[in-house]
N, C-alpha and C positions, 0 to 999 in steps of 0.2 A: 497689310494692316487694315486697309479699308474693308477687306472681306471679314476680318475678325470683328470689327466694329459693327458691320452690317448684321452678322449672325448674332452678336450679342444684343443688338437692338431688336432683332426678331424674337429672341427669347423673352426679352422684357415686354414686348408687345403681346406675346402669348400669355404672359403672367397677368397683364392688365385685362386681357379678354376673359380669363378664367376668374370670375368674380369671387368664387369661394377660395381659390388659391391665393388671390390677392388679399382677401380678408384675413386668412390665417398667416400671411406673410407680414402684413402691416398692422392690422387692427387688433388681432388676437393677442399679440404680445402686450399691447397697450392695455387691453382689458385685464390681462393677468396681473400686470403691474398694479392697476387700480384695485383689483380684487385682493391681492396679498397686502397692499397697503391698508385697506380697510380692515382686513382680518387681524392684522397684527398691530393695529393702531393702539397706542397706549401701553404696549408691552414694556417700553423703556421705563415706565412708571411703576411696573410691578403688576401682579395679577389683579384682576378686577372681578368683584362679585362672585367669589368662590362660594357656593352654597354649602353650609355646614348645619347639621342638626345638633342642637345642644340639649343635653339632658342634665338637669340639676337635681341630683340625689341628696345634696347637702342641705339646700334650702335654708341658708343663713344669710345674714346681712352682708357678710364678706363675699359669699358666692354671688349674690345679686350685684354687688359692686363690680366683681370681676366680669360678670356677663355684660353689664352696662359698658365696661371698658372695651370688651370685644366688639360690641355693637358699634362702637365709635371708631374701631380700627379700620383703616383702608384695606380693601382687598377681600373682605369677608361679607357674606350675606347670612347673618345668624338667624336661625329659626328655632325657638325653644319649644320643644314638643315632647310628649311622653316617649319612654324608651322603646316600646314595641313599635310605635309608629315610626320612630327614627330608624330602627333596624329595617323596617319594611322599605323605607325610602332608599336606604343604601343598597338593599338587596335588589331593588328594581332599577337601580342606576339613576334615580332622580337626584340623589345627594351623594357627593363623593366621600364625605367624612362625617362621622358621628363623634362628638366630644362629650364625655360624661364626667361631671364633677362628682367625685365619689364622696361618701360621708366622711366628715372630718376635714374636707378641703378648706372650708372657711377658717377653722381654727388654726390650721397650719399656715394659711395665708396671713393671718394676723400675728402669728408667732413662728416665723420660719427658722428660728435659731435652734429649736428642738427637733421639729419634724418638717421635712420638705413637702410642700403641697404636691398632690398627685392628681393627675387626670388620666382617663382612659380614652384612647383614640381608636375608633373602629373604622376601617377604611374599605372602600371598594378596591378589590385586588387589581383593577386596571388603572387605578388613579393614584399610584404611589408618588408621582411628581406633585400632584395636588396636595397629598398628605404632607410632603416636605414643606410646602409653602405654609400650610396651616400650622405645622409644628413651629415654624419660625415666628408666626404671629402670636401663638400662645406663649412662647418664651419671652417675646418682647413685652406682652401685656403683664406677665408675671414679674419681669424685671422692673417695669414701671410701678407695680404695686409695692415691690420691695423698696424702691427708691422713695416712694411716698411715706412708707413706714419709717425709714431711717431719717427722714427730714421732719418728722412729726414727733416732738418730744412727748406729747400726751399719750399717743398710741404706743410709742416705744416704751414709755414708763409703765403702762398697763400690762404690756406683754412681759416686761422684765419682772414685775411684781409676781406674776404667776410662776415665772421661771425661778425666782428666788425662793418661793415656798417649796418648789420641787427640790432644788439643790440643798436647801437647809435640812431637808429630811434625810439626806444621804449621810453616810459615816464621814467624820471629819478627815480631811486630807488637804495637802497643798493645792491640788488641782481644783478641789471644790472651793477653797477660799479664794483662789485666783478668779474663778468663774463668777463668784458672788461680787468680787471687787469690780470686775468688768461690767456686770449688770448694773451696778450702782452708778458707774461712770458713763455708760453708753448714752443715756438720755441727755446728759450735759454735753457730751461730744456732739450729739446730733443737733442740739440747740446752737452750739458754736458754729457748726458747719452751715446751718441755715442762716445765721446772722451774717456770715461772711459771703453768702450767696454762692457757695461752692457745691450745693446739692446736685443741681443738674449737671454741673461740669464734671464732677467726680463720678457720677453714676451711683446706682443704688445697690450694687452687688459686689463691691470691692472687698476682697478677703473672704468671700463666701463661695460655695459651690453653685451649681445651676439653680436658678430661682424656681424651677418647676421640674417635676419628674413626670415623664410621659410614657405610658405603657401603650404600645401600638399593636393592634391585632387586626386580622382580616375578619370580615363579617362572616359569622358562622352560626348565628342564632337559629335561622329557619332553613338555611340551605348551606352546603359547603361551597367555598369559593372554588376557583379553578384548581384542578389537581396539580397543574403546573403552568408555566408560561405558554406552552403550546395550546392550551385550551382556548386562550384568547387569540393567539396568532393564527390558528387554523380557521377561525371565523373570518378574519381579515382575508386570508388566502382564498377562501371559497368565494368571497365577494369579488375579488379580482378575477377569479375564474369566470364568474358570470359576466363581468364587464368585458373581458377578453373575448368570450364566446359571442356576445351580442355584436361587438364591433366586427369580428371576423365574418359572421354570417351576413351582416349588412354590406360588407365589402364584396362578398361573393355574389349577392344579388346585383350590385352595381356592375360587377365584371360580366355577369351573364347578360345584363341589359345592354352594355356597351358592345358586346360581341354578337348580339343578336340571338343569343341562346333562348331567351325568354319568348321571343316571337316564334322561334321554331318549335318550342314546346307547345305553344298555343295551337299550332297547326296539327299536332298529334291529337288522338281521340281522348283528350282530357279537357276539363273546363278550367277556367281561371280560379274558381273556388278550390278545385282539387290541387292546383299548383300552389296556392297560398297555404292550404292546409299542410301540404308536404313540406314547404319551407318552415312553417311554424313547428311541425312535429320534429323536423331534423334539429332545429335549434334547441327545442325543449329537451329532446333526448340527449343531445350532446352535452348541454350544460348540466343537466341532471346527472348524467353519468360521471362527468369529470368532477363535479363537486362531491358526489357520493364517494367516488374513489379517493378523493383527497381526504375526506373526514374518516374514511375507513383506514387509510394509512395512519392518520393521527391516532385513531383508537388502538390499532394493533401494534404500532411501533413506538409512538410517543406518549402512550398512557393517557390519552384524552378520554375522559369518562363522562359522556353526556348524562344529564340528570333525567332525561326522558327520550328514549329512542323513537316512540311514536310521534312526539312533538317535533323531534329533529327531522323525521321524514316529512312531516307537514311543512316545516320551514323550508326544507330543500325544494319541495315541489312548488310552493308559492313563490320562492325566489326565482326559480327557473321560469315560471309562467310570467313573472314581471319582466324579466330581461328578454324573454322571447318577444313580448310586445314591443319593448324598447328597440329591439333589433329591427323590427318591421318599420317603426317610425324613423329610425336612422337611415334606412335604405332609401327612403323617398326624398330625403333632404339632399344627399349627395348624388350628383349625376355621374360622377366618375369614381373609380376605385380610390384615387388619391383624396377626392373630396369626402367620400364616405369615411375613410380612415381619419382624416383631419377632424371632421365634425364629430365622429364617435368619440375619439380620445379628447377632443377639445371640450366636449360637454361632460364626459365622464370624470375628468380630473377635478373641475370645480364642484361638481355635485358630490364627489367623494369627500372633498374637503368640508363642504357644508354638512355632510352627513356624519362627520367624525371619523371617516375612514383613513384620514391622513394626519389631521390636526385635532387634538382634543377640543371638544366643544367649549370648555370653560375659557379657552384662550380667545374666543371670538367675542365681538360685541354682542349685546343682547339682541339687537335687531337681526344680526346674522344667525344667531342661534334659533330665533323664531323662523327665519327664512329656511333653515335646514329641514323643517318639516316637509318641504316639497321634494326633498331628495329621496329617491327610492333606496339609495345606499344606507341611509339612516334606518329605515324600516327593515331592510334586509339584515343589517347587523343586529338590530334589536331582536329579530326572530331567531337568528342563529345563536346569539349569546343566551337568549332566554331558554333555548332547548339544551344548550351545551353545559352552561354552568350557572346561569342566574336562577334556575329552578322555577321557571314560569309555569303557572297552571294553564289549563286549556282556555279558561276565560281570559287570562292575561295574554295568551298567544293569539287570540282572535283578532285583536285590533291590528297588529303589524301584518298578519297574514291577509286580512281583508283589504288593507291598503295596498299590499303588493299585488294581489289579484286584480283589484280595480285598476291600478296603473297599467298592468299588463294587458288587460282586455281593452281598455280605452286606447292605449298606444297602438296595439295591433289593429284595431278597427280603423283608426285614423290613417295608419300607414297603408293598410290594404286598399282603402278608398282612394288614396292619392298615388298609388303605385303606377309608374309609367312603364309600359312594356317595351318601348323602343327608346332609341337615343334622342328622339325629337323633343 
């Protein structure tokens, strides 16, 4: 028993001596708990600050009243802009949903007994979960409008006066007479309900259908959406190919250093610069080949149709350059194979979350969404999706590609300068 305790104590002592191993055993789980806690803070209270672009084609007092109600609703960040600008924002992924109040919306909102108010909802094809949340807020706002109408005898009477003129023009029938009788009585019923204080308790849509009719479409004005779900999933898959390749090559450098292979290579008739170039070229070639093979499979088998093959090639190259540099930076942080793997995946997972690679950005607090701009995963996904289905132009592609190349060059330079050739 004493031998077992002694060997166990020895292993614990080794763990404490390995600073990085101790960090990933004790402190990294704590950091992840804090990270996820901050990311999902407030989700129990519902979505926060979902950006929607609102287009008012009706331009009536009723539509303005509905827009004001939406602006006061929790969970939405409403921006009223022209239709073309709204479509552009959805196309570029800056806004998840565009809501359009069609002509006649206000009249139907003030008189829903004849025509149900209609809105059009144009969504980013990757944000259907967001669209469902926005749909719920729209229905809630329309229900509140109907409740206000039913509890306001003056407004209800004005609506019924218009309806009475319409039904009186129809040929006589029992149904017509019953409808006219109902219209005459409904303002009085509304007044009695209001006097008894039952309006809020009974709700405003009892006995009627849905308070709002929503027509949902994918954005298609200036570019087609993804041909299918694989168009978005393959962009994610290529990102993880780059992550896996960079971590694997950083581990290989750590293995060669611990085994003395790097020192033996320096004895050969090659310079350190040649060795670094070879490592970088190997990582660049491997990640570029695997990501190209993956999207080729998506194109040939899963009907993924990139909007621009030249821009897709540019995105693949820039993404590989970026993660080639990240590979070199990771290799100098971990002294052992285990440390390199732990650091590589330990950094990749939070950065992927910050960049929207695992959790939709709208679920994060605003400060975390801003912090996501430092994540290379965000810019990689932006470049991939821009070439595959977002329909980016060359000018739109320049920003993410420039950021990726800058990160790659800077990370590779810093890693090469601090690379240790031996285990000391």
